[in-house]
C-alpha positions in Angstrom: 110.8 110.7 169.3 108.3 107.8 168.1 110.2 107.2 165.0 113.4 107.3 167.0 112.2 104.5 169.6 110.6 102.5 166.8 113.9 102.3 164.8 115.8 101.2 167.8 113.5 98.3 168.5 113.4 97.3 165.0 117.2 97.3 165.2 116.9 94.7 168.0 115.0 92.4 165.5 117.2 93.4 162.6 120.6 92.6 164.3 120.7 88.8 164.4 119.8 88.6 160.6 122.7 91.2 160.0 125.1 89.3 161.9 124.4 86.0 159.9 124.4 87.7 156.4 127.4 90.2 157.2 129.5 88.7 160.1 132.5 91.0 159.5 130.8 94.1 159.3 127.8 93.7 161.2 129.2 95.5 164.3 130.1 98.6 162.5 126.9 98.7 160.7 124.9 98.3 163.9 126.7 101.1 165.4 125.2 103.7 162.9 121.9 103.1 164.7 122.8 104.3 168.1 125.2 107.0 166.6 122.4 108.3 164.6 120.2 108.4 167.8 122.7 110.2 169.3 122.7 113.1 166.9 118.9 113.1 166.9 118.6 113.7 170.6 121.5 116.2 170.5 119.3 118.1 167.9 116.4 118.0 170.1 118.5 119.2 172.8 119.3 122.4 170.8 115.5 122.9 170.4 114.8 122.5 174.0 117.6 125.1 174.9 116.0 127.3 172.8 112.6 127.1 174.7 111.0 124.2 173.1 109.4 121.3 174.7 109.1 118.1 172.6 106.1 115.9 173.3 104.4 112.9 171.6 100.8 111.5 172.4 99.9 108.1 171.0 96.6 106.5 171.6 96.9 103.4 173.7 93.9 102.3 176.0 91.2 104.4 174.8 88.5 102.9 177.0 90.4 103.9 180.2 91.5 107.4 178.5 95.3 106.2 178.9 97.9 107.1 176.1 101.4 106.6 175.6 103.1 109.7 176.5 106.7 110.7 175.8 108.4 113.8 176.8 111.8 115.4 175.9 112.9 117.7 178.3 116.6 118.5 179.3 117.1 115.9 181.6 115.5 113.3 179.5 117.2 114.3 176.4 120.7 114.1 178.2 120.0 110.7 179.6 118.8 109.6 176.3 122.3 110.8 174.5 124.2 108.9 177.2 122.4 105.9 176.5 122.7 106.0 172.9 126.3 107.2 173.0 127.5 104.7 175.2 125.5 101.9 173.3 127.4 103.2 170.2 130.9 102.4 172.1 129.6 99.2 173.5 128.7 98.0 170.0 131.8 99.0 168.4 133.8 97.3 171.2 132.0 94.1 171.1 132.8 93.8 167.4 136.2 93.3 168.3 136.4 91.6 171.6 133.4 89.3 170.8 134.6 88.8 167.1 133.7 85.1 166.0 131.6 84.5 169.1 128.7 82.0 168.2 126.3 83.8 170.2 127.2 87.4 168.8 124.1 87.8 167.0 121.9 87.0 170.1 124.3 89.4 172.1 123.6 92.4 169.7 120.0 91.5 169.9 119.6 91.9 173.5 121.9 94.8 173.6 120.0 96.9 171.3 116.9 96.0 173.1 118.3 97.1 176.3 119.4 100.3 174.8 115.9 101.0 173.3 114.0 100.1 176.7 116.4 102.4 178.6 115.4 105.2 176.1 111.7 104.4 176.9 112.2 104.8 180.5 113.8 108.1 180.4 111.4 109.5 177.7 108.2 108.2 179.2 105.9 110.8 180.7 103.2 108.6 182.7 103.9 105.8 185.1 102.4 103.1 183.1 104.5 103.7 180.0 107.5 103.7 182.6 106.6 100.5 183.9 106.5 98.7 180.5 109.7 99.9 179.5 111.3 99.3 182.9 109.9 95.6 182.7 111.7 95.4 179.2 114.9 96.8 180.8 115.0 94.1 183.2 114.3 91.5 180.9 116.8 92.3 178.3 119.4 92.9 181.1 118.7 89.4 182.4 119.0 88.1 178.9 122.3 90.0 178.5 124.0 88.7 181.3 123.0 85.1 180.8 123.6 85.3 176.9 126.3 82.5 177.4 123.7 80.3 178.8 126.0 77.2 178.5 128.3 78.8 181.2 127.5 77.8 184.8 128.8 81.1 186.2 126.8 83.3 183.5 123.6 81.3 184.5 124.2 81.9 188.4 124.7 85.6 187.7 121.6 86.0 185.5 119.6 84.2 188.4 120.9 86.6 191.1 120.2 89.5 188.8 116.6 88.3 188.1 116.0 87.7 191.9 117.2 91.1 192.8 115.4 92.9 190.3 112.0 91.0 190.6 112.1 91.9 194.4 112.9 95.4 193.3 110.1 95.6 190.8 107.6 94.0 193.4 108.6 96.5 195.9 107.8 99.2 193.5 104.7 97.9 192.6 103.4 97.7 196.1 104.6 101.1 196.9 102.8 102.3 193.8 99.6 100.7 194.7 99.9 101.9 198.4 100.2 105.6 197.1 97.3 105.1 194.6 95.2 103.5 197.4 96.1 106.1 200.0 95.3 109.2 197.4 91.8 107.3 196.2 90.8 106.7 199.6 91.6 110.4 200.9 89.8 111.4 197.9 86.8 109.1 198.7 87.0 110.6 202.3 86.8 114.1 201.3 84.1 113.4 198.6 81.7 112.9 201.8 82.6 116.3 203.1 80.3 119.1 202.2 81.7 120.8 199.0 80.5 124.2 200.3 83.8 124.0 202.4 86.2 125.6 199.7 89.5 124.4 201.6 88.5 120.7 201.5 87.0 121.1 198.0 90.5 122.3 196.8 92.2 119.5 198.6 89.9 117.0 197.0 90.5 118.5 193.4 94.3 118.4 194.4 94.1 114.5 195.2 92.1 113.7 192.0 94.5 115.8 189.6 97.9 114.2 191.2 96.3 110.6 190.7 95.3 111.4 187.3 98.4 113.0 186.2 100.6 110.3 187.8 98.5 107.6 185.9 97.9 109.3 182.5 100.5 112.0 182.3 100.3 115.7 182.9 98.4 116.7 179.7 95.8 113.7 179.9 92.3 115.2 179.2 90.0 115.5 182.4 87.0 113.3 181.8 85.1 115.5 184.4 84.7 118.3 181.9 85.2 116.4 178.4 83.0 113.6 179.1 85.3 110.7 178.1 88.5 110.3 176.1 89.4 112.9 173.4 90.5 112.0 169.8 94.3 112.4 170.2 96.9 112.6 167.4 100.6 111.8 167.3 102.5 115.2 167.3 106.0 114.0 166.3 108.9 116.7 167.0 111.6 117.2 164.7 
């Protein structure tokens, strides 16, 4: 899954160069990328149907014991297949409907970046990674809507979308901080309760585990037992 996401983001950077070098064939050549991703995720779906659960962990912020976690369960892979499949159709359609457009290179770049960011959203397995890909999705959507920036209507539509998405992201961040503060505050309160009370001790442990899993992912090592971050390796799935 790491290679698939990397190829998707590299495709966004390569799209403008390909359009300038091969303007007539660029659309069909770029469609190979999302089509290949669709087949790849369909193959992973077969493995999940057989009982496997593809996961990837990459070192990110070692000091905070936070890593990039990707998970390919049935729902995530279904959404990934839809995203890459629809992306293939949009790229092919744009090659005809926008043929000769002076900003076609920029359009393909933002379109593929949007697709790659959406794949990151559905495959993310912790909140921090989800938030990063979500921000990339909002940014690329804004640029896609206003890619014809000379048009006043396109600029106005992009600004409206930017205002709405910014409000939604701010609300989500406030909600996330509120939930985190509530969980940590409850854990701090319970930490002052005598630990011989097994019921309250279990509740404290549950609050700690839920906060840790939400921030770092369900498979993050527990620093209470490991003494800090462990050495983690990428586990690509084929």
